[in-house]
TORMIPA-61214 format. One record per atom (N, C-alpha, C, O): atom name; residue number from 1; residue in one letter; x, y, z. Coordinates in nm, 3 decimals. Layout:
REM TORMIPA-61214
(kevex CA, NUM, a, (X, Y, Z));
...
//
This chain:
REM TORMIPA-61214
(kevex N, 1, m, (-12.033, -9.031, -2.617));
(kevex CA, 1, m, (-11.951, -9.043, -2.531));
(kevex C, 1, m, (-11.951, -9.172, -2.450));
(kevex O, 1, m, (-11.878, -9.205, -2.356));
(kevex N, 2, k, (-12.072, -9.250, -2.522));
(kevex CA, 2, k, (-12.087, -9.386, -2.438));
(kevex C, 2, k, (-11.989, -9.492, -2.555));
(kevex O, 2, k, (-11.894, -9.560, -2.518));
(kevex N, 3, a, (-12.033, -9.488, -2.679));
(kevex CA, 3, a, (-11.907, -9.514, -2.745));
(kevex C, 3, a, (-11.761, -9.494, -2.711));
(kevex O, 3, a, (-11.694, -9.587, -2.666));
(kevex N, 4, a, (-11.707, -9.358, -2.735));
(kevex CA, 4, a, (-11.591, -9.379, -2.634));
(kevex C, 4, a, (-11.536, -9.397, -2.545));
(kevex O, 4, a, (-11.417, -9.399, -2.514));
(kevex N, 5, r, (-11.634, -9.413, -2.494));
(kevex CA, 5, r, (-11.565, -9.567, -2.368));
(kevex C, 5, r, (-11.531, -9.669, -2.450));
(kevex O, 5, r, (-11.424, -9.678, -2.511));
(kevex N, 6, i, (-11.611, -9.738, -2.453));
(kevex CA, 6, i, (-11.620, -9.826, -2.487));
(kevex C, 6, i, (-11.486, -9.866, -2.589));
(kevex O, 6, i, (-11.397, -9.940, -2.546));
(kevex N, 7, a, (-11.483, -9.828, -2.679));
(kevex CA, 7, a, (-11.372, -9.770, -2.800));
(kevex C, 7, a, (-11.237, -9.811, -2.711));
(kevex O, 7, a, (-11.170, -9.912, -2.733));
(kevex N, 8, a, (-11.204, -9.690, -2.582));
(kevex CA, 8, a, (-11.121, -9.700, -2.515));
(kevex C, 8, a, (-11.095, -9.795, -2.434));
(kevex O, 8, a, (-10.987, -9.784, -2.378));
(kevex N, 9, a, (-11.176, -9.912, -2.401));
(kevex CA, 9, a, (-11.163, -9.972, -2.262));
(kevex C, 9, a, (-11.125, -10.108, -2.412));
(kevex O, 9, a, (-11.013, -10.159, -2.414));
(kevex N, 10, l, (-11.191, -10.134, -2.481));
(kevex CA, 10, l, (-11.135, -10.231, -2.596));
(kevex C, 10, l, (-10.960, -10.213, -2.658));
(kevex O, 10, l, (-10.888, -10.309, -2.687));
(kevex N, 11, v, (-10.922, -10.066, -2.666));
(kevex CA, 11, v, (-10.785, -10.085, -2.681));
(kevex C, 11, v, (-10.691, -10.065, -2.534));
(kevex O, 11, v, (-10.569, -10.052, -2.543));
(kevex N, 12, l, (-10.751, -10.063, -2.420));
(kevex CA, 12, l, (-10.700, -10.104, -2.334));
(kevex C, 12, l, (-10.686, -10.222, -2.292));
(kevex O, 12, l, (-10.585, -10.256, -2.231));
(kevex N, 13, l, (-10.776, -10.297, -2.314));
(kevex CA, 13, l, (-10.824, -10.450, -2.300));
(kevex C, 13, l, (-10.712, -10.517, -2.415));
(kevex O, 13, l, (-10.670, -10.625, -2.376));
(kevex N, 14, a, (-10.662, -10.477, -2.536));
(kevex CA, 14, a, (-10.609, -10.547, -2.654));
(kevex C, 14, a, (-10.470, -10.505, -2.581));
(kevex O, 14, a, (-10.408, -10.607, -2.551));
(kevex N, 15, i, (-10.413, -10.405, -2.550));
(kevex CA, 15, i, (-10.289, -10.394, -2.458));
(kevex C, 15, i, (-10.258, -10.448, -2.397));
(kevex O, 15, i, (-10.151, -10.508, -2.390));
(kevex N, 16, a, (-10.360, -10.445, -2.317));
(kevex CA, 16, a, (-10.298, -10.566, -2.168));
(kevex C, 16, a, (-10.314, -10.696, -2.242));
(kevex O, 16, a, (-10.269, -10.781, -2.165));
(kevex N, 17, l, (-10.347, -10.744, -2.330));
(kevex CA, 17, l, (-10.363, -10.857, -2.368));
(kevex C, 17, l, (-10.257, -10.858, -2.466));
(kevex O, 17, l, (-10.221, -10.971, -2.500));
(kevex N, 18, a, (-10.202, -10.765, -2.518));
(kevex CA, 18, a, (-10.080, -10.808, -2.587));
(kevex C, 18, a, (-9.937, -10.828, -2.484));
(kevex O, 18, a, (-9.839, -10.902, -2.496));
(kevex N, 19, g, (-9.973, -10.738, -2.392));
(kevex CA, 19, g, (-9.846, -10.767, -2.255));
(kevex C, 19, g, (-9.834, -10.860, -2.196));
(kevex O, 19, g, (-9.722, -10.886, -2.153));
(kevex N, 20, l, (-9.952, -10.955, -2.169));
(kevex CA, 20, l, (-9.998, -11.043, -2.085));
(kevex C, 20, l, (-9.965, -11.165, -2.183));
(kevex O, 20, l, (-9.945, -11.273, -2.127));
(kevex N, 21, g, (-9.959, -11.162, -2.286));
(kevex CA, 21, g, (-9.930, -11.293, -2.422));
(kevex C, 21, g, (-9.815, -11.264, -2.497));
(kevex O, 21, g, (-9.810, -11.308, -2.612));
(kevex N, 22, a, (-9.702, -11.184, -2.442));
(kevex CA, 22, a, (-9.587, -11.133, -2.518));
(kevex C, 22, a, (-9.483, -11.222, -2.485));
(kevex O, 22, a, (-9.372, -11.186, -2.524));
(kevex N, 23, g, (-9.488, -11.332, -2.420));
(kevex CA, 23, g, (-9.415, -11.472, -2.465));
(kevex C, 23, g, (-9.496, -11.592, -2.518));
(kevex O, 23, g, (-9.507, -11.705, -2.472));
(kevex N, 24, y, (-9.546, -11.539, -2.621));
(kevex CA, 24, y, (-9.636, -11.589, -2.721));
(kevex C, 24, y, (-9.633, -11.534, -2.881));
(kevex O, 24, y, (-9.610, -11.586, -2.990));
(kevex N, 25, l, (-9.682, -11.358, -2.817));
(kevex CA, 25, l, (-9.670, -11.287, -2.929));
(kevex C, 25, l, (-9.507, -11.216, -3.032));
(kevex O, 25, l, (-9.478, -11.171, -3.142));
(kevex N, 26, a, (-9.452, -11.247, -2.913));
(kevex CA, 26, a, (-9.323, -11.191, -2.939));
(kevex C, 26, a, (-9.239, -11.294, -3.045));
(kevex O, 26, a, (-9.225, -11.416, -3.037));
(kevex N, 27, p, (-9.198, -11.217, -3.127));
(kevex CA, 27, p, (-9.091, -11.321, -3.222));
(kevex C, 27, p, (-8.950, -11.348, -3.116));
(kevex O, 27, p, (-8.919, -11.459, -3.158));
(kevex N, 28, a, (-8.886, -11.329, -3.050));
(kevex CA, 28, a, (-8.803, -11.351, -2.959));
(kevex C, 28, a, (-8.838, -11.304, -2.838));
(kevex O, 28, a, (-8.932, -11.233, -2.802));
(kevex N, 29, r, (-8.729, -11.362, -2.769));
(kevex CA, 29, r, (-8.706, -11.311, -2.622));
(kevex C, 29, r, (-8.616, -11.164, -2.589));
(kevex O, 29, r, (-8.505, -11.145, -2.638));
(kevex N, 30, y, (-8.663, -11.097, -2.526));
(kevex CA, 30, y, (-8.665, -10.945, -2.521));
(kevex C, 30, y, (-8.502, -10.889, -2.499));
(kevex O, 30, y, (-8.462, -10.777, -2.530));
(kevex N, 31, d, (-8.418, -11.002, -2.434));
(kevex CA, 31, d, (-8.302, -10.984, -2.412));
(kevex C, 31, d, (-8.180, -11.065, -2.536));
(kevex O, 31, d, (-8.057, -11.055, -2.541));
(kevex N, 32, l, (-8.233, -11.109, -2.584));
(kevex CA, 32, l, (-8.177, -11.188, -2.703));
(kevex C, 32, l, (-8.124, -11.066, -2.802));
(kevex O, 32, l, (-8.183, -10.959, -2.816));
(kevex N, 33, q, (-7.990, -11.108, -2.876));
(kevex CA, 33, q, (-7.924, -10.981, -2.929));
(kevex C, 33, q, (-7.935, -11.071, -3.071));
(kevex O, 33, q, (-7.949, -11.190, -3.099));
(kevex N, 34, y, (-7.925, -10.996, -3.115));
(kevex CA, 34, y, (-7.887, -11.020, -3.318));
(kevex C, 34, y, (-7.749, -10.884, -3.379));
(kevex O, 34, y, (-7.755, -10.777, -3.439));
(kevex N, 35, r, (-7.660, -10.952, -3.332));
(kevex CA, 35, r, (-7.526, -10.889, -3.358));
(kevex C, 35, r, (-7.510, -10.849, -3.464));
(kevex O, 35, r, (-7.434, -10.756, -3.495));
(kevex N, 36, d, (-7.618, -10.949, -3.577));
(kevex CA, 36, d, (-7.559, -10.887, -3.719));
(kevex C, 36, d, (-7.660, -10.803, -3.786));
(kevex O, 36, d, (-7.671, -10.766, -3.903));
(kevex N, 37, h, (-7.740, -10.779, -3.670));
(kevex CA, 37, h, (-7.874, -10.645, -3.739));
(kevex C, 37, h, (-7.847, -10.567, -3.636));
(kevex O, 37, h, (-7.937, -10.593, -3.556));
(kevex N, 38, l, (-7.767, -10.476, -3.580));
(kevex CA, 38, l, (-7.784, -10.390, -3.512));
(kevex C, 38, l, (-7.825, -10.270, -3.579));
(kevex O, 38, l, (-7.774, -10.236, -3.686));
(kevex N, 39, n, (-7.898, -10.215, -3.530));
(kevex CA, 39, n, (-8.006, -10.064, -3.559));
(kevex C, 39, n, (-8.098, -10.142, -3.709));
(kevex O, 39, n, (-8.154, -10.076, -3.796));
(kevex N, 40, a, (-8.094, -10.237, -3.706));
(kevex CA, 40, a, (-8.176, -10.276, -3.837));
(kevex C, 40, a, (-8.320, -10.179, -3.854));
(kevex O, 40, a, (-8.387, -10.155, -3.753));
(kevex N, 41, s, (-8.357, -10.131, -3.975));
(kevex CA, 41, s, (-8.505, -10.105, -4.035));
(kevex C, 41, s, (-8.606, -10.210, -3.961));
(kevex O, 41, s, (-8.569, -10.306, -3.893));
(kevex N, 42, p, (-8.778, -10.159, -3.995));
(kevex CA, 42, p, (-8.823, -10.240, -3.960));
(kevex C, 42, p, (-8.849, -10.355, -4.083));
(kevex O, 42, p, (-8.841, -10.308, -4.196));
(kevex N, 43, c, (-8.875, -10.475, -4.076));
(kevex CA, 43, c, (-8.931, -10.567, -4.145));
(kevex C, 43, c, (-8.984, -10.676, -4.099));
(kevex O, 43, c, (-9.002, -10.699, -3.980));
(kevex N, 44, r, (-9.024, -10.777, -4.231));
(kevex CA, 44, r, (-9.070, -10.889, -4.163));
(kevex C, 44, r, (-9.036, -10.927, -4.015));
(kevex O, 44, r, (-9.109, -10.914, -3.916));
(kevex N, 45, r, (-8.881, -10.986, -4.023));
(kevex CA, 45, r, (-8.845, -11.009, -3.901));
(kevex C, 45, r, (-8.821, -10.944, -3.770));
(kevex O, 45, r, (-8.811, -10.998, -3.660));
(kevex N, 46, f, (-8.815, -10.825, -3.801));
(kevex CA, 46, f, (-8.851, -10.730, -3.649));
(kevex C, 46, f, (-8.899, -10.618, -3.742));
(kevex O, 46, f, (-8.863, -10.539, -3.829));
(kevex N, 47, p, (-9.035, -10.673, -3.647));
(kevex CA, 47, p, (-9.148, -10.562, -3.682));
(kevex C, 47, p, (-9.096, -10.396, -3.695));
(kevex O, 47, p, (-9.102, -10.325, -3.795));
(kevex N, 48, l, (-9.053, -10.366, -3.582));
(kevex CA, 48, l, (-9.012, -10.215, -3.514));
(kevex C, 48, l, (-8.887, -10.194, -3.539));
(kevex O, 48, l, (-8.843, -10.081, -3.521));
(kevex N, 49, g, (-8.789, -10.313, -3.593));
(kevex CA, 49, g, (-8.607, -10.256, -3.624));
(kevex C, 49, g, (-8.572, -10.363, -3.532));
(kevex O, 49, g, (-8.632, -10.471, -3.535));
(kevex N, 50, t, (-8.473, -10.337, -3.446));
(kevex CA, 50, t, (-8.363, -10.358, -3.360));
(kevex C, 50, t, (-8.292, -10.269, -3.314));
(kevex O, 50, t, (-8.268, -10.190, -3.406));
(kevex N, 51, d, (-8.227, -10.225, -3.188));
(kevex CA, 51, d, (-8.171, -10.110, -3.146));
(kevex C, 51, d, (-8.042, -10.111, -3.199));
(kevex O, 51, d, (-8.016, -10.160, -3.309));
(kevex N, 52, e, (-7.927, -10.037, -3.092));
(kevex CA, 52, e, (-7.793, -10.072, -3.139));
(kevex C, 52, e, (-7.713, -10.188, -3.113));
(kevex O, 52, e, (-7.620, -10.209, -3.191));
(kevex N, 53, l, (-7.736, -10.285, -2.997));
(kevex CA, 53, l, (-7.760, -10.395, -2.950));
(kevex C, 53, l, (-7.789, -10.490, -3.036));
(kevex O, 53, l, (-7.782, -10.609, -3.007));
(kevex N, 54, g, (-7.804, -10.471, -3.083));
(kevex CA, 54, g, (-7.917, -10.564, -3.182));
(kevex C, 54, g, (-8.069, -10.622, -3.128));
(kevex O, 54, g, (-8.131, -10.694, -3.206));
(kevex N, 55, r, (-8.115, -10.598, -3.026));
(kevex CA, 55, r, (-8.215, -10.651, -2.976));
(kevex C, 55, r, (-8.349, -10.606, -3.044));
(kevex O, 55, r, (-8.350, -10.489, -3.080));
(kevex N, 56, d, (-8.463, -10.681, -3.069));
(kevex CA, 56, d, (-8.553, -10.613, -3.134));
(kevex C, 56, d, (-8.661, -10.562, -3.051));
(kevex O, 56, d, (-8.686, -10.606, -2.939));
(kevex N, 57, r, (-8.750, -10.429, -3.133));
(kevex CA, 57, r, (-8.754, -10.363, -3.039));
(kevex C, 57, r, (-8.902, -10.367, -3.004));
(kevex O, 57, r, (-8.953, -10.331, -2.898));
(kevex N, 58, f, (-8.969, -10.423, -3.121));
(kevex CA, 58, f, (-9.150, -10.484, -3.062));
(kevex C, 58, f, (-9.146, -10.630, -2.965));
(kevex O, 58, f, (-9.260, -10.669, -2.939));
(kevex N, 59, a, (-9.048, -10.704, -2.915));
(kevex CA, 59, a, (-9.035, -10.763, -2.770));
(kevex C, 59, a, (-9.021, -10.709, -2.711));
(kevex O, 59, a, (-9.116, -10.713, -2.632));
(kevex N, 60, r, (-8.917, -10.609, -2.671));
(kevex CA, 60, r, (-8.861, -10.505, -2.544));
(kevex C, 60, r, (-9.021, -10.457, -2.602));
(kevex O, 60, r, (-9.111, -10.538, -2.582));
(kevex N, 61, l, (-9.046, -10.361, -2.653));
(kevex CA, 61, l, (-9.234, -10.311, -2.656));
(kevex C, 61, l, (-9.313, -10.440, -2.518));
(kevex O, 61, l, (-9.316, -10.441, -2.395));
(kevex N, 62, l, (-9.362, -10.528, -2.621));
(kevex CA, 62, l, (-9.391, -10.626, -2.541));
(kevex C, 62, l, (-9.429, -10.625, -2.446));
(kevex O, 62, l, (-9.537, -10.608, -2.389));
(kevex N, 63, y, (-9.283, -10.654, -2.416));
(kevex CA, 63, y, (-9.232, -10.703, -2.241));
(kevex C, 63, y, (-9.218, -10.602, -2.172));
(kevex O, 63, y, (-9.235, -10.610, -2.050));
(kevex N, 64, a, (-9.186, -10.488, -2.228));
(kevex CA, 64, a, (-9.215, -10.339, -2.117));
(kevex C, 64, a, (-9.383, -10.326, -2.071));
(kevex O, 64, a, (-9.402, -10.289, -1.955));
(kevex N, 65, t, (-9.505, -10.355, -2.157));
(kevex CA, 65, t, (-9.604, -10.344, -2.147));
(kevex C, 65, t, (-9.703, -10.420, -2.017));
(kevex O, 65, t, (-9.820, -10.395, -1.986));
(kevex N, 66, r, (-9.598, -10.530, -1.952));
(kevex CA, 66, r, (-9.583, -10.627, -1.862));
(kevex C, 66, r, (-9.589, -10.480, -1.736));
(kevex O, 66, r, (-9.684, -10.445, -1.666));
(kevex N, 67, v, (-9.468, -10.431, -1.746));
(kevex CA, 67, v, (-9.401, -10.348, -1.633));
(kevex C, 67, v, (-9.554, -10.241, -1.630));
(kevex O, 67, v, (-9.644, -10.209, -1.552));
(kevex N, 68, s, (-9.523, -10.224, -1.723));
(kevex CA, 68, s, (-9.673, -10.082, -1.709));
(kevex C, 68, s, (-9.812, -10.103, -1.653));
(kevex O, 68, s, (-9.881, -10.023, -1.589));
(kevex N, 69, l, (-9.840, -10.231, -1.692));
(kevex CA, 69, l, (-9.962, -10.276, -1.655));
(kevex C, 69, l, (-9.925, -10.289, -1.468));
(kevex O, 69, l, (-9.960, -10.194, -1.397));
(kevex N, 70, l, (-9.875, -10.375, -1.422));
(kevex CA, 70, l, (-9.777, -10.433, -1.276));
(kevex C, 70, l, (-9.807, -10.269, -1.183));
(kevex O, 70, l, (-9.858, -10.255, -1.072));
(kevex N, 71, l, (-9.756, -10.168, -1.273));
(kevex CA, 71, l, (-9.699, -10.034, -1.168));
(kevex C, 71, l, (-9.801, -9.962, -1.205));
(kevex O, 71, l, (-9.866, -9.948, -1.101));
(kevex N, 72, a, (-9.867, -9.894, -1.309));
(kevex CA, 72, a, (-9.953, -9.822, -1.285));
(kevex C, 72, a, (-10.076, -9.872, -1.168));
(kevex O, 72, a, (-10.080, -9.807, -1.063));
(kevex N, 73, p, (-10.150, -9.958, -1.182));
(kevex CA, 73, p, (-10.224, -9.921, -1.061));
(kevex C, 73, p, (-10.196, -9.927, -0.930));
(kevex O, 73, p, (-10.282, -9.919, -0.842));
(kevex N, 74, r, (-10.010, -9.948, -0.899));
(kevex CA, 74, r, (-9.971, -9.917, -0.809));
(kevex C, 74, r, (-10.019, -9.796, -0.759));
(kevex O, 74, r, (-10.102, -9.764, -0.674));
(kevex N, 75, r, (-9.909, -9.710, -0.870));
(kevex CA, 75, r, (-9.884, -9.560, -0.860));
(kevex C, 75, r, (-10.017, -9.457, -0.853));
(kevex O, 75, r, (-10.014, -9.345, -0.804));
(kevex N, 76, a, (-10.115, -9.512, -0.904));
(kevex CA, 76, a, (-10.257, -9.438, -0.915));
(kevex C, 76, a, (-10.268, -9.413, -0.800));
(kevex O, 76, a, (-10.256, -9.290, -0.792));
(kevex N, 77, p, (-10.290, -9.472, -0.661));
(kevex CA, 77, p, (-10.356, -9.432, -0.548));
(kevex C, 77, p, (-10.222, -9.342, -0.531));
(kevex O, 77, p, (-10.273, -9.231, -0.547));
(kevex N, 78, v, (-10.113, -9.322, -0.513));
(kevex CA, 78, v, (-10.047, -9.207, -0.481));
(kevex C, 78, v, (-10.082, -9.092, -0.528));
(kevex O, 78, v, (-10.142, -9.005, -0.465));
(kevex N, 79, e, (-10.041, -9.087, -0.658));
(kevex CA, 79, e, (-10.085, -8.972, -0.756));
(kevex C, 79, e, (-10.238, -8.930, -0.677));
(kevex O, 79, e, (-10.239, -8.815, -0.632));
(kevex N, 80, e, (-10.337, -8.995, -0.661));
(kevex CA, 80, e, (-10.417, -8.936, -0.657));
(kevex C, 80, e, (-10.414, -8.842, -0.482));
(kevex O, 80, e, (-10.492, -8.750, -0.455));
(kevex N, 81, m, (-10.324, -8.886, -0.402));
(kevex CA, 81, m, (-10.303, -8.864, -0.285));
(kevex C, 81, m, (-10.211, -8.719, -0.339));
(kevex O, 81, m, (-10.279, -8.623, -0.302));
(kevex N, 82, r, (-10.137, -8.690, -0.381));
(kevex CA, 82, r, (-10.033, -8.620, -0.399));
(kevex C, 82, r, (-10.128, -8.495, -0.457));
(kevex O, 82, r, (-10.102, -8.379, -0.422));
(kevex N, 83, y, (-10.246, -8.527, -0.553));
(kevex CA, 83, y, (-10.281, -8.410, -0.660));
(kevex C, 83, y, (-10.428, -8.443, -0.613));
(kevex O, 83, y, (-10.500, -8.441, -0.713));
(kevex N, 84, p, (-10.492, -8.470, -0.514));
(kevex CA, 84, p, (-10.636, -8.466, -0.571));
(kevex C, 84, p, (-10.747, -8.436, -0.693));
(kevex O, 84, p, (-10.708, -8.354, -0.776));
(kevex N, 85, a, (-10.840, -8.476, -0.707));
(kevex CA, 85, a, (-10.889, -8.444, -0.776));
(kevex C, 85, a, (-10.981, -8.333, -0.789));
(kevex O, 85, a, (-11.008, -8.278, -0.896));
(kevex N, 86, s, (-11.024, -8.304, -0.686));
(kevex CA, 86, s, (-11.074, -8.181, -0.644));
(kevex C, 86, s, (-10.966, -8.034, -0.628));
(kevex O, 86, s, (-11.008, -7.922, -0.598));
(kevex N, 87, m, (-10.878, -8.056, -0.646));
(kevex CA, 87, m, (-10.725, -7.958, -0.691));
(kevex C, 87, m, (-10.770, -7.881, -0.841));
(kevex O, 87, m, (-10.796, -7.764, -0.869));
(kevex N, 88, l, (-10.766, -7.980, -0.904));
(kevex CA, 88, l, (-10.822, -7.982, -1.042));
(kevex C, 88, l, (-10.886, -7.868, -1.123));
(kevex O, 88, l, (-10.927, -7.889, -1.238));
//
């Protein structure tokens, strides 16, 4: 059980570092459009492909991780008040 906790902590740490380092890891800005690559499949330039507006999905995923890391700790106490652990 202890090994599973350590592995989970390492995965969460890697996700947090990827989100915080999005400006360095992302190949492009999250809002930059590549209009000549609409709905592109995954390739070397776009690891997760592009969406219907030509935005890099990998870059958007990394930047969205920042929002999740910012909002999750703020939401957890609210959910704990709504659904206490004693009710489970």
